[in-house]
mmCIF file of the N, C-alpha and C atoms, coordinates in Angstrom:
data_MODEL
# 
_entry.id   MODEL 
# 
loop_
_atom_site.group_PDB 
_atom_site.id 
_atom_site.type_symbol 
_atom_site.label_atom_id 
_atom_site.label_alt_id 
_atom_site.label_comp_id 
_atom_site.label_asym_id 
_atom_site.label_entity_id 
_atom_site.label_seq_id 
_atom_site.pdbx_PDB_ins_code 
_atom_site.Cartn_x 
_atom_site.Cartn_y 
_atom_site.Cartn_z 
_atom_site.occupancy 
_atom_site.B_iso_or_equiv 
_atom_site.pdbx_formal_charge 
_atom_site.auth_seq_id 
_atom_site.auth_comp_id 
_atom_site.auth_asym_id 
_atom_site.auth_atom_id 
_atom_site.pdbx_PDB_model_num 
ATOM 1   N N  . MET A 1 1  ? -18.344 2.201  -9.161  1.00 0.00 ? 1  MET A N  1 
ATOM 2   C CA . MET A 1 1  ? -17.101 2.669  -8.595  1.00 0.00 ? 1  MET A CA 1 
ATOM 3   C C  . MET A 1 1  ? -16.257 3.269  -9.712  1.00 0.00 ? 1  MET A C  1 
ATOM 4   N N  . ALA A 1 2  ? -15.558 4.329  -9.415  1.00 0.00 ? 2  ALA A N  1 
ATOM 5   C CA . ALA A 1 2  ? -14.700 4.977  -10.398 1.00 0.00 ? 2  ALA A CA 1 
ATOM 6   C C  . ALA A 1 2  ? -13.496 4.097  -10.702 1.00 0.00 ? 2  ALA A C  1 
ATOM 7   N N  . GLU A 1 3  ? -13.064 4.156  -11.948 1.00 0.00 ? 3  GLU A N  1 
ATOM 8   C CA . GLU A 1 3  ? -11.916 3.348  -12.355 1.00 0.00 ? 3  GLU A CA 1 
ATOM 9   C C  . GLU A 1 3  ? -10.792 4.263  -12.794 1.00 0.00 ? 3  GLU A C  1 
ATOM 10  N N  . PHE A 1 4  ? -9.652  4.143  -12.105 1.00 0.00 ? 4  PHE A N  1 
ATOM 11  C CA . PHE A 1 4  ? -8.490  4.967  -12.393 1.00 0.00 ? 4  PHE A CA 1 
ATOM 12  C C  . PHE A 1 4  ? -7.275  4.084  -12.603 1.00 0.00 ? 4  PHE A C  1 
ATOM 13  N N  . CYS A 1 5  ? -6.389  4.508  -13.512 1.00 0.00 ? 5  CYS A N  1 
ATOM 14  C CA . CYS A 1 5  ? -5.119  3.817  -13.654 1.00 0.00 ? 5  CYS A CA 1 
ATOM 15  C C  . CYS A 1 5  ? -4.270  4.161  -12.435 1.00 0.00 ? 5  CYS A C  1 
ATOM 16  N N  . PHE A 1 6  ? -3.201  3.435  -12.238 1.00 0.00 ? 6  PHE A N  1 
ATOM 17  C CA . PHE A 1 6  ? -2.365  3.636  -11.058 1.00 0.00 ? 6  PHE A CA 1 
ATOM 18  C C  . PHE A 1 6  ? -1.809  5.057  -11.002 1.00 0.00 ? 6  PHE A C  1 
ATOM 19  N N  . ASP A 1 7  ? -1.350  5.589  -12.139 1.00 0.00 ? 7  ASP A N  1 
ATOM 20  C CA . ASP A 1 7  ? -0.782  6.941  -12.171 1.00 0.00 ? 7  ASP A CA 1 
ATOM 21  C C  . ASP A 1 7  ? -1.810  8.001  -11.773 1.00 0.00 ? 7  ASP A C  1 
ATOM 22  N N  . CYS A 1 8  ? -3.004  7.884  -12.306 1.00 0.00 ? 8  CYS A N  1 
ATOM 23  C CA . CYS A 1 8  ? -4.054  8.858  -11.978 1.00 0.00 ? 8  CYS A CA 1 
ATOM 24  C C  . CYS A 1 8  ? -4.487  8.746  -10.522 1.00 0.00 ? 8  CYS A C  1 
ATOM 25  N N  . LEU A 1 9  ? -4.494  7.530  -9.975  1.00 0.00 ? 9  LEU A N  1 
ATOM 26  C CA . LEU A 1 9  ? -4.849  7.352  -8.569  1.00 0.00 ? 9  LEU A CA 1 
ATOM 27  C C  . LEU A 1 9  ? -3.846  8.077  -7.679  1.00 0.00 ? 9  LEU A C  1 
ATOM 28  N N  . GLN A 1 10 ? -2.560  7.957  -8.004  1.00 0.00 ? 10 GLN A N  1 
ATOM 29  C CA . GLN A 1 10 ? -1.531  8.650  -7.227  1.00 0.00 ? 10 GLN A CA 1 
ATOM 30  C C  . GLN A 1 10 ? -1.709  10.165 -7.300  1.00 0.00 ? 10 GLN A C  1 
ATOM 31  N N  . LYS A 1 11 ? -2.002  10.672 -8.500  1.00 0.00 ? 11 LYS A N  1 
ATOM 32  C CA . LYS A 1 11 ? -2.207  12.116 -8.667  1.00 0.00 ? 11 LYS A CA 1 
ATOM 33  C C  . LYS A 1 11 ? -3.441  12.579 -7.897  1.00 0.00 ? 11 LYS A C  1 
ATOM 34  N N  . LEU A 1 12 ? -4.495  11.796 -7.976  1.00 0.00 ? 12 LEU A N  1 
ATOM 35  C CA . LEU A 1 12 ? -5.746  12.139 -7.317  1.00 0.00 ? 12 LEU A CA 1 
ATOM 36  C C  . LEU A 1 12 ? -5.579  12.189 -5.796  1.00 0.00 ? 12 LEU A C  1 
ATOM 37  N N  . ASP A 1 13 ? -4.885  11.194 -5.245  1.00 0.00 ? 13 ASP A N  1 
ATOM 38  C CA . ASP A 1 13 ? -4.702  11.119 -3.802  1.00 0.00 ? 13 ASP A CA 1 
ATOM 39  C C  . ASP A 1 13 ? -3.524  11.956 -3.317  1.00 0.00 ? 13 ASP A C  1 
ATOM 40  N N  . GLY A 1 14 ? -2.633  12.330 -4.228  1.00 0.00 ? 14 GLY A N  1 
ATOM 41  C CA . GLY A 1 14 ? -1.451  13.097 -3.838  1.00 0.00 ? 14 GLY A CA 1 
ATOM 42  C C  . GLY A 1 14 ? -0.465  12.266 -3.036  1.00 0.00 ? 14 GLY A C  1 
ATOM 43  N N  . CYS A 1 15 ? -0.419  10.955 -3.288  1.00 0.00 ? 15 CYS A N  1 
ATOM 44  C CA . CYS A 1 15 ? 0.459   10.049 -2.554  1.00 0.00 ? 15 CYS A CA 1 
ATOM 45  C C  . CYS A 1 15 ? 1.346   9.283  -3.524  1.00 0.00 ? 15 CYS A C  1 
ATOM 46  N N  . LEU A 1 16 ? 2.479   8.824  -3.013  1.00 0.00 ? 16 LEU A N  1 
ATOM 47  C CA . LEU A 1 16 ? 3.345   7.937  -3.784  1.00 0.00 ? 16 LEU A CA 1 
ATOM 48  C C  . LEU A 1 16 ? 3.123   6.519  -3.273  1.00 0.00 ? 16 LEU A C  1 
ATOM 49  N N  . TYR A 1 17 ? 2.279   5.774  -3.983  1.00 0.00 ? 17 TYR A N  1 
ATOM 50  C CA . TYR A 1 17 ? 1.958   4.413  -3.586  1.00 0.00 ? 17 TYR A CA 1 
ATOM 51  C C  . TYR A 1 17 ? 2.948   3.426  -4.197  1.00 0.00 ? 17 TYR A C  1 
ATOM 52  N N  . ASP A 1 18 ? 3.013   2.257  -3.606  1.00 0.00 ? 18 ASP A N  1 
ATOM 53  C CA . ASP A 1 18 ? 3.758   1.139  -4.165  1.00 0.00 ? 18 ASP A CA 1 
ATOM 54  C C  . ASP A 1 18 ? 2.755   0.306  -4.973  1.00 0.00 ? 18 ASP A C  1 
ATOM 55  N N  . PRO A 1 19 ? 3.046   0.033  -6.234  1.00 0.00 ? 19 PRO A N  1 
ATOM 56  C CA . PRO A 1 19 ? 2.094   -0.755 -7.041  1.00 0.00 ? 19 PRO A CA 1 
ATOM 57  C C  . PRO A 1 19 ? 1.783   -2.122 -6.444  1.00 0.00 ? 19 PRO A C  1 
ATOM 58  N N  . LYS A 1 20 ? 2.695   -2.667 -5.641  1.00 0.00 ? 20 LYS A N  1 
ATOM 59  C CA . LYS A 1 20 ? 2.467   -3.977 -5.022  1.00 0.00 ? 20 LYS A CA 1 
ATOM 60  C C  . LYS A 1 20 ? 1.333   -3.944 -4.001  1.00 0.00 ? 20 LYS A C  1 
ATOM 61  N N  . ASP A 1 21 ? 0.945   -2.741 -3.576  1.00 0.00 ? 21 ASP A N  1 
ATOM 62  C CA . ASP A 1 21 ? -0.123  -2.605 -2.588  1.00 0.00 ? 21 ASP A CA 1 
ATOM 63  C C  . ASP A 1 21 ? -1.520  -2.657 -3.208  1.00 0.00 ? 21 ASP A C  1 
ATOM 64  N N  . PHE A 1 22 ? -1.592  -2.808 -4.528  1.00 0.00 ? 22 PHE A N  1 
ATOM 65  C CA . PHE A 1 22 ? -2.871  -2.789 -5.224  1.00 0.00 ? 22 PHE A CA 1 
ATOM 66  C C  . PHE A 1 22 ? -3.014  -3.991 -6.138  1.00 0.00 ? 22 PHE A C  1 
ATOM 67  N N  . ILE A 1 23 ? -4.247  -4.382 -6.370  1.00 0.00 ? 23 ILE A N  1 
ATOM 68  C CA . ILE A 1 23 ? -4.561  -5.374 -7.394  1.00 0.00 ? 23 ILE A CA 1 
ATOM 69  C C  . ILE A 1 23 ? -4.973  -4.585 -8.625  1.00 0.00 ? 23 ILE A C  1 
ATOM 70  N N  . ILE A 1 24 ? -4.293  -4.839 -9.736  1.00 0.00 ? 24 ILE A N  1 
ATOM 71  C CA . ILE A 1 24 ? -4.516  -4.123 -10.989 1.00 0.00 ? 24 ILE A CA 1 
ATOM 72  C C  . ILE A 1 24 ? -5.263  -5.044 -11.958 1.00 0.00 ? 24 ILE A C  1 
ATOM 73  N N  . SER A 1 25 ? -6.143  -4.490 -12.761 1.00 0.00 ? 25 SER A N  1 
ATOM 74  C CA . SER A 1 25 ? -6.946  -5.282 -13.684 1.00 0.00 ? 25 SER A CA 1 
ATOM 75  C C  . SER A 1 25 ? -6.076  -5.996 -14.719 1.00 0.00 ? 25 SER A C  1 
ATOM 76  N N  . ASP A 1 26 ? -6.538  -7.159 -15.153 1.00 0.00 ? 26 ASP A N  1 
ATOM 77  C CA . ASP A 1 26 ? -5.845  -7.903 -16.210 1.00 0.00 ? 26 ASP A CA 1 
ATOM 78  C C  . ASP A 1 26 ? -6.135  -7.287 -17.573 1.00 0.00 ? 26 ASP A C  1 
ATOM 79  N N  . ASP A 1 27 ? -7.352  -6.789 -17.743 1.00 0.00 ? 27 ASP A N  1 
ATOM 80  C CA . ASP A 1 27 ? -7.774  -6.235 -19.025 1.00 0.00 ? 27 ASP A CA 1 
ATOM 81  C C  . ASP A 1 27 ? -7.673  -4.714 -19.014 1.00 0.00 ? 27 ASP A C  1 
ATOM 82  N N  . LEU A 1 28 ? -7.607  -4.150 -20.194 1.00 0.00 ? 28 LEU A N  1 
ATOM 83  C CA . LEU A 1 28 ? -7.599  -2.697 -20.318 1.00 0.00 ? 28 LEU A CA 1 
ATOM 84  C C  . LEU A 1 28 ? -8.999  -2.161 -20.058 1.00 0.00 ? 28 LEU A C  1 
ATOM 85  N N  . ASP A 1 29 ? -9.053  -0.999 -19.446 1.00 0.00 ? 29 ASP A N  1 
ATOM 86  C CA . ASP A 1 29 ? -10.321 -0.336 -19.176 1.00 0.00 ? 29 ASP A CA 1 
ATOM 87  C C  . ASP A 1 29 ? -10.105 1.158  -19.353 1.00 0.00 ? 29 ASP A C  1 
ATOM 88  N N  . LEU A 1 30 ? -11.170 1.883  -19.514 1.00 0.00 ? 30 LEU A N  1 
ATOM 89  C CA . LEU A 1 30 ? -11.072 3.322  -19.708 1.00 0.00 ? 30 LEU A CA 1 
ATOM 90  C C  . LEU A 1 30 ? -10.850 4.009  -18.366 1.00 0.00 ? 30 LEU A C  1 
ATOM 91  N N  . CYS A 1 31 ? -9.685  4.663  -18.213 1.00 0.00 ? 31 CYS A N  1 
ATOM 92  C CA . CYS A 1 31 ? -9.375  5.382  -16.982 1.00 0.00 ? 31 CYS A CA 1 
ATOM 93  C C  . CYS A 1 31 ? -10.199 6.662  -16.959 1.00 0.00 ? 31 CYS A C  1 
ATOM 94  N N  . GLU A 1 32 ? -10.870 6.900  -15.846 1.00 0.00 ? 32 GLU A N  1 
ATOM 95  C CA . GLU A 1 32 ? -11.709 8.091  -15.713 1.00 0.00 ? 32 GLU A CA 1 
ATOM 96  C C  . GLU A 1 32 ? -10.896 9.339  -15.409 1.00 0.00 ? 32 GLU A C  1 
ATOM 97  N N  . GLY A 1 33 ? -9.596  9.155  -15.150 1.00 0.00 ? 33 GLY A N  1 
ATOM 98  C CA . GLY A 1 33 ? -8.733  10.302 -14.890 1.00 0.00 ? 33 GLY A CA 1 
ATOM 99  C C  . GLY A 1 33 ? -8.141  10.873 -16.165 1.00 0.00 ? 33 GLY A C  1 
ATOM 100 N N  . CYS A 1 34 ? -7.442  10.020 -16.926 1.00 0.00 ? 34 CYS A N  1 
ATOM 101 C CA . CYS A 1 34 ? -6.748  10.484 -18.131 1.00 0.00 ? 34 CYS A CA 1 
ATOM 102 C C  . CYS A 1 34 ? -7.514  10.181 -19.416 1.00 0.00 ? 34 CYS A C  1 
ATOM 103 N N  . GLY A 1 35 ? -8.539  9.343  -19.337 1.00 0.00 ? 35 GLY A N  1 
ATOM 104 C CA . GLY A 1 35 ? -9.336  9.028  -20.508 1.00 0.00 ? 35 GLY A CA 1 
ATOM 105 C C  . GLY A 1 35 ? -8.675  8.056  -21.476 1.00 0.00 ? 35 GLY A C  1 
ATOM 106 N N  . GLU A 1 36 ? -7.600  7.395  -21.032 1.00 0.00 ? 36 GLU A N  1 
ATOM 107 C CA . GLU A 1 36 ? -6.901  6.431  -21.881 1.00 0.00 ? 36 GLU A CA 1 
ATOM 108 C C  . GLU A 1 36 ? -7.269  5.010  -21.468 1.00 0.00 ? 36 GLU A C  1 
ATOM 109 N N  . TRP A 1 37 ? -7.091  4.075  -22.428 1.00 0.00 ? 37 TRP A N  1 
ATOM 110 C CA . TRP A 1 37 ? -7.339  2.670  -22.143 1.00 0.00 ? 37 TRP A CA 1 
ATOM 111 C C  . TRP A 1 37 ? -6.094  2.115  -21.464 1.00 0.00 ? 37 TRP A C  1 
ATOM 112 N N  . LYS A 1 38 ? -6.223  1.773  -20.181 1.00 0.00 ? 38 LYS A N  1 
ATOM 113 C CA . LYS A 1 38 ? -5.104  1.277  -19.391 1.00 0.00 ? 38 LYS A CA 1 
ATOM 114 C C  . LYS A 1 38 ? -5.593  0.209  -18.422 1.00 0.00 ? 38 LYS A C  1 
ATOM 115 N N  . HIS A 1 39 ? -4.636  -0.447 -17.775 1.00 0.00 ? 39 HIS A N  1 
ATOM 116 C CA . HIS A 1 39 ? -4.978  -1.329 -16.659 1.00 0.00 ? 39 HIS A CA 1 
ATOM 117 C C  . HIS A 1 39 ? -5.343  -0.428 -15.489 1.00 0.00 ? 39 HIS A C  1 
ATOM 118 N N  . VAL A 1 40 ? -6.441  -0.713 -14.841 1.00 0.00 ? 40 VAL A N  1 
ATOM 119 C CA . VAL A 1 40 ? -6.927  0.142  -13.762 1.00 0.00 ? 40 VAL A CA 1 
ATOM 120 C C  . VAL A 1 40 ? -6.810  -0.569 -12.425 1.00 0.00 ? 40 VAL A C  1 
ATOM 121 N N  . VAL A 1 41 ? -6.834  0.222  -11.358 1.00 0.00 ? 41 VAL A N  1 
ATOM 122 C CA . VAL A 1 41 ? -6.772  -0.319 -10.007 1.00 0.00 ? 41 VAL A CA 1 
ATOM 123 C C  . VAL A 1 41 ? -8.115  -0.963 -9.673  1.00 0.00 ? 41 VAL A C  1 
ATOM 124 N N  . VAL A 1 42 ? -8.064  -2.197 -9.234  1.00 0.00 ? 42 VAL A N  1 
ATOM 125 C CA . VAL A 1 42 ? -9.283  -2.913 -8.854  1.00 0.00 ? 42 VAL A CA 1 
ATOM 126 C C  . VAL A 1 42 ? -9.564  -2.682 -7.373  1.00 0.00 ? 42 VAL A C  1 
ATOM 127 N N  . VAL A 1 43 ? -8.557  -2.907 -6.537  1.00 0.00 ? 43 VAL A N  1 
ATOM 128 C CA . VAL A 1 43 ? -8.727  -2.770 -5.091  1.00 0.00 ? 43 VAL A CA 1 
ATOM 129 C C  . VAL A 1 43 ? -7.348  -2.663 -4.437  1.00 0.00 ? 43 VAL A C  1 
ATOM 130 N N  . ARG A 1 44 ? -7.306  -2.024 -3.278  1.00 0.00 ? 44 ARG A N  1 
ATOM 131 C CA . ARG A 1 44 ? -6.066  -1.973 -2.498  1.00 0.00 ? 44 ARG A CA 1 
ATOM 132 C C  . ARG A 1 44 ? -5.976  -3.254 -1.680  1.00 0.00 ? 44 ARG A C  1 
ATOM 133 N N  . ARG A 1 45 ? -4.798  -3.827 -1.643  1.00 0.00 ? 45 ARG A N  1 
ATOM 134 C CA . ARG A 1 45 ? -4.602  -5.047 -0.851  1.00 0.00 ? 45 ARG A CA 1 
ATOM 135 C C  . ARG A 1 45 ? -4.830  -4.736 0.627   1.00 0.00 ? 45 ARG A C  1 
ATOM 136 N N  . SER A 1 46 ? -5.328  -5.708 1.364   1.00 0.00 ? 46 SER A N  1 
ATOM 137 C CA . SER A 1 46 ? -5.650  -5.470 2.762   1.00 0.00 ? 46 SER A CA 1 
ATOM 138 C C  . SER A 1 46 ? -4.399  -5.305 3.616   1.00 0.00 ? 46 SER A C  1 
ATOM 139 N N  . VAL A 1 47 ? -3.313  -5.977 3.276   1.00 0.00 ? 47 VAL A N  1 
ATOM 140 C CA . VAL A 1 47 ? -2.063  -5.849 4.015   1.00 0.00 ? 47 VAL A CA 1 
ATOM 141 C C  . VAL A 1 47 ? -0.960  -5.536 3.014   1.00 0.00 ? 47 VAL A C  1 
ATOM 142 N N  . SER A 1 48 ? -0.372  -4.377 3.147   1.00 0.00 ? 48 SER A N  1 
ATOM 143 C CA . SER A 1 48 ? 0.721   -4.025 2.248   1.00 0.00 ? 48 SER A CA 1 
ATOM 144 C C  . SER A 1 48 ? 2.015   -4.626 2.774   1.00 0.00 ? 48 SER A C  1 
ATOM 145 N N  . HIS A 1 49 ? 2.931   -4.900 1.880   1.00 0.00 ? 49 HIS A N  1 
ATOM 146 C CA . HIS A 1 49 ? 4.213   -5.474 2.260   1.00 0.00 ? 49 HIS A CA 1 
ATOM 147 C C  . HIS A 1 49 ? 4.971   -4.517 3.178   1.00 0.00 ? 49 HIS A C  1 
ATOM 148 N N  . LEU A 1 50 ? 4.996   -3.261 2.838   1.00 0.00 ? 50 LEU A N  1 
ATOM 149 C CA . LEU A 1 50 ? 5.705   -2.263 3.625   1.00 0.00 ? 50 LEU A CA 1 
ATOM 150 C C  . LEU A 1 50 ? 5.036   -2.066 4.979   1.00 0.00 ? 50 LEU A C  1 
ATOM 151 N N  . GLY A 1 51 ? 3.723   -2.060 4.994   1.00 0.00 ? 51 GLY A N  1 
ATOM 152 C CA . GLY A 1 51 ? 2.989   -1.907 6.245   1.00 0.00 ? 51 GLY A CA 1 
ATOM 153 C C  . GLY A 1 51 ? 3.260   -3.054 7.200   1.00 0.00 ? 51 GLY A C  1 
ATOM 154 N N  . LEU A 1 52 ? 3.341   -4.266 6.662   1.00 0.00 ? 52 LEU A N  1 
ATOM 155 C CA . LEU A 1 52 ? 3.617   -5.437 7.491   1.00 0.00 ? 52 LEU A CA 1 
ATOM 156 C C  . LEU A 1 52 ? 5.017   -5.343 8.087   1.00 0.00 ? 52 LEU A C  1 
ATOM 157 N N  . LEU A 1 53 ? 5.984   -4.867 7.302   1.00 0.00 ? 53 LEU A N  1 
ATOM 158 C CA . LEU A 1 53 ? 7.342   -4.694 7.829   1.00 0.00 ? 53 LEU A CA 1 
ATOM 159 C C  . LEU A 1 53 ? 7.363   -3.666 8.952   1.00 0.00 ? 53 LEU A C  1 
ATOM 160 N N  . GLY A 1 54 ? 6.602   -2.611 8.816   1.00 0.00 ? 54 GLY A N  1 
ATOM 161 C CA . GLY A 1 54 ? 6.525   -1.590 9.857   1.00 0.00 ? 54 GLY A CA 1 
ATOM 162 C C  . GLY A 1 54 ? 5.961   -2.140 11.150  1.00 0.00 ? 54 GLY A C  1 
ATOM 163 N N  . VAL A 1 55 ? 4.928   -2.942 11.051  1.00 0.00 ? 55 VAL A N  1 
ATOM 164 C CA . VAL A 1 55 ? 4.314   -3.557 12.232  1.00 0.00 ? 55 VAL A CA 1 
ATOM 165 C C  . VAL A 1 55 ? 5.315   -4.485 12.916  1.00 0.00 ? 55 VAL A C  1 
ATOM 166 N N  . LEU A 1 56 ? 6.030   -5.290 12.123  1.00 0.00 ? 56 LEU A N  1 
ATOM 167 C CA . LEU A 1 56 ? 7.024   -6.193 12.695  1.00 0.00 ? 56 LEU A CA 1 
ATOM 168 C C  . LEU A 1 56 ? 8.160   -5.422 13.357  1.00 0.00 ? 56 LEU A C  1 
ATOM 169 N N  . SER A 1 57 ? 8.587   -4.350 12.729  1.00 0.00 ? 57 SER A N  1 
ATOM 170 C CA . SER A 1 57 ? 9.652   -3.517 13.281  1.00 0.00 ? 57 SER A CA 1 
ATOM 171 C C  . SER A 1 57 ? 9.231   -2.929 14.631  1.00 0.00 ? 57 SER A C  1 
ATOM 172 N N  . ASP A 1 58 ? 8.016   -2.401 14.699  1.00 0.00 ? 58 ASP A N  1 
ATOM 173 C CA . ASP A 1 58 ? 7.509   -1.835 15.952  1.00 0.00 ? 58 ASP A CA 1 
ATOM 174 C C  . ASP A 1 58 ? 7.422   -2.900 17.050  1.00 0.00 ? 58 ASP A C  1 
ATOM 175 N N  . ALA A 1 59 ? 6.994   -4.104 16.681  1.00 0.00 ? 59 ALA A N  1 
ATOM 176 C CA . ALA A 1 59 ? 6.884   -5.188 17.660  1.00 0.00 ? 59 ALA A CA 1 
ATOM 177 C C  . ALA A 1 59 ? 8.258   -5.576 18.191  1.00 0.00 ? 59 ALA A C  1 
ATOM 178 N N  . LEU A 1 60 ? 9.251   -5.629 17.310  1.00 0.00 ? 60 LEU A N  1 
ATOM 179 C CA . LEU A 1 60 ? 10.600  -5.973 17.749  1.00 0.00 ? 60 LEU A CA 1 
ATOM 180 C C  . LEU A 1 60 ? 11.184  -4.891 18.667  1.00 0.00 ? 60 LEU A C  1 
ATOM 181 N N  . LYS A 1 61 ? 10.903  -3.630 18.382  1.00 0.00 ? 61 LYS A N  1 
ATOM 182 C CA . LYS A 1 61 ? 11.376  -2.544 19.243  1.00 0.00 ? 61 LYS A CA 1 
ATOM 183 C C  . LYS A 1 61 ? 10.746  -2.652 20.624  1.00 0.00 ? 61 LYS A C  1 
ATOM 184 N N  . SER A 1 62 ? 9.464   -2.943 20.680  1.00 0.00 ? 62 SER A N  1 
ATOM 185 C CA . SER A 1 62 ? 8.777   -3.094 21.975  1.00 0.00 ? 62 SER A CA 1 
ATOM 186 C C  . SER A 1 62 ? 9.345   -4.272 22.746  1.00 0.00 ? 62 SER A C  1 
ATOM 187 N N  . LEU A 1 63 ? 9.531   -5.380 22.075  1.00 0.00 ? 63 LEU A N  1 
ATOM 188 C CA . LEU A 1 63 ? 10.080  -6.574 22.717  1.00 0.00 ? 63 LEU A CA 1 
ATOM 189 C C  . LEU A 1 63 ? 11.482  -6.299 23.245  1.00 0.00 ? 63 LEU A C  1 
ATOM 190 N N  . SER A 1 64 ? 12.279  -5.597 22.456  1.00 0.00 ? 64 SER A N  1 
ATOM 191 C CA . SER A 1 64 ? 13.633  -5.237 22.877  1.00 0.00 ? 64 SER A CA 1 
ATOM 192 C C  . SER A 1 64 ? 13.594  -4.374 24.143  1.00 0.00 ? 64 SER A C  1 
ATOM 193 N N  . GLY A 1 65 ? 12.675  -3.418 24.200  1.00 0.00 ? 65 GLY A N  1 
ATOM 194 C CA . GLY A 1 65 ? 12.528  -2.569 25.383  1.00 0.00 ? 65 GLY A CA 1 
ATOM 195 C C  . GLY A 1 65 ? 12.135  -3.361 26.613  1.00 0.00 ? 65 GLY A C  1 
ATOM 196 N N  . TRP A 1 66 ? 11.224  -4.297 26.458  1.00 0.00 ? 66 TRP A N  1 
ATOM 197 C CA . TRP A 1 66 ? 10.795  -5.124 27.584  1.00 0.00 ? 66 TRP A CA 1 
ATOM 198 C C  . TRP A 1 66 ? 11.949  -5.977 28.097  1.00 0.00 ? 66 TRP A C  1 
ATOM 199 N N  . ILE A 1 67 ? 12.713  -6.542 27.181  1.00 0.00 ? 67 ILE A N  1 
ATOM 200 C CA . ILE A 1 67 ? 13.836  -7.407 27.582  1.00 0.00 ? 67 ILE A CA 1 
ATOM 201 C C  . ILE A 1 67 ? 14.862  -6.574 28.354  1.00 0.00 ? 67 ILE A C  1 
ATOM 202 N N  . LYS A 1 68 ? 15.143  -5.357 27.908  1.00 0.00 ? 68 LYS A N  1 
ATOM 203 C CA . LYS A 1 68 ? 16.095  -4.487 28.609  1.00 0.00 ? 68 LYS A CA 1 
ATOM 204 C C  . LYS A 1 68 ? 15.600  -4.178 30.014  1.00 0.00 ? 68 LYS A C  1 
ATOM 205 N N  . GLN A 1 69 ? 14.311  -3.935 30.167  1.00 0.00 ? 69 GLN A N  1 
ATOM 206 C CA . GLN A 1 69 ? 13.741  -3.631 31.486  1.00 0.00 ? 69 GLN A CA 1 
ATOM 207 C C  . GLN A 1 69 ? 13.843  -4.849 32.401  1.00 0.00 ? 69 GLN A C  1 
ATOM 208 N N  . ILE A 1 70 ? 13.601  -6.020 31.881  1.00 0.00 ? 70 ILE A N  1 
ATOM 209 C CA . ILE A 1 70 ? 13.656  -7.244 32.690  1.00 0.00 ? 70 ILE A CA 1 
ATOM 210 C C  . ILE A 1 70 ? 15.090  -7.512 33.139  1.00 0.00 ? 70 ILE A C  1 
ATOM 211 N N  . ILE A 1 71 ? 16.044  -7.340 32.224  1.00 0.00 ? 71 ILE A N  1 
ATOM 212 C CA . ILE A 1 71 ? 17.445  -7.601 32.541  1.00 0.00 ? 71 ILE A CA 1 
ATOM 213 C C  . ILE A 1 71 ? 17.977  -6.593 33.556  1.00 0.00 ? 71 ILE A C  1 
ATOM 214 N N  . SER A 1 72 ? 17.621  -5.313 33.377  1.00 0.00 ? 72 SER A N  1 
ATOM 215 C CA . SER A 1 72 ? 18.146  -4.281 34.275  1.00 0.00 ? 72 SER A CA 1 
ATOM 216 C C  . SER A 1 72 ? 17.435  -4.282 35.632  1.00 0.00 ? 72 SER A C  1 
ATOM 217 N N  . GLY A 1 73 ? 16.351  -4.988 35.718  1.00 0.00 ? 73 GLY A N  1 
ATOM 218 C CA . GLY A 1 73 ? 15.676  -5.161 36.989  1.00 0.00 ? 73 GLY A CA 1 
ATOM 219 C C  . GLY A 1 73 ? 14.743  -4.106 37.321  1.00 0.00 ? 73 GLY A C  1 
# 
């Protein structure tokens, strides 16, 4: 598997990621993007903090809509 530092991963994917969404290596490794010895991304976390908030927000909006429908009859 290719090993990229967090900065190079963002450039490669063209996205602005939150570092909390990834597990980063404890040791330095050679980044295949910039060629420097840095901490590299090991894996993306299965549930991101921001993603979980979005899911909860959507659920609350749905619940709110259902309650309004029940009350209004």
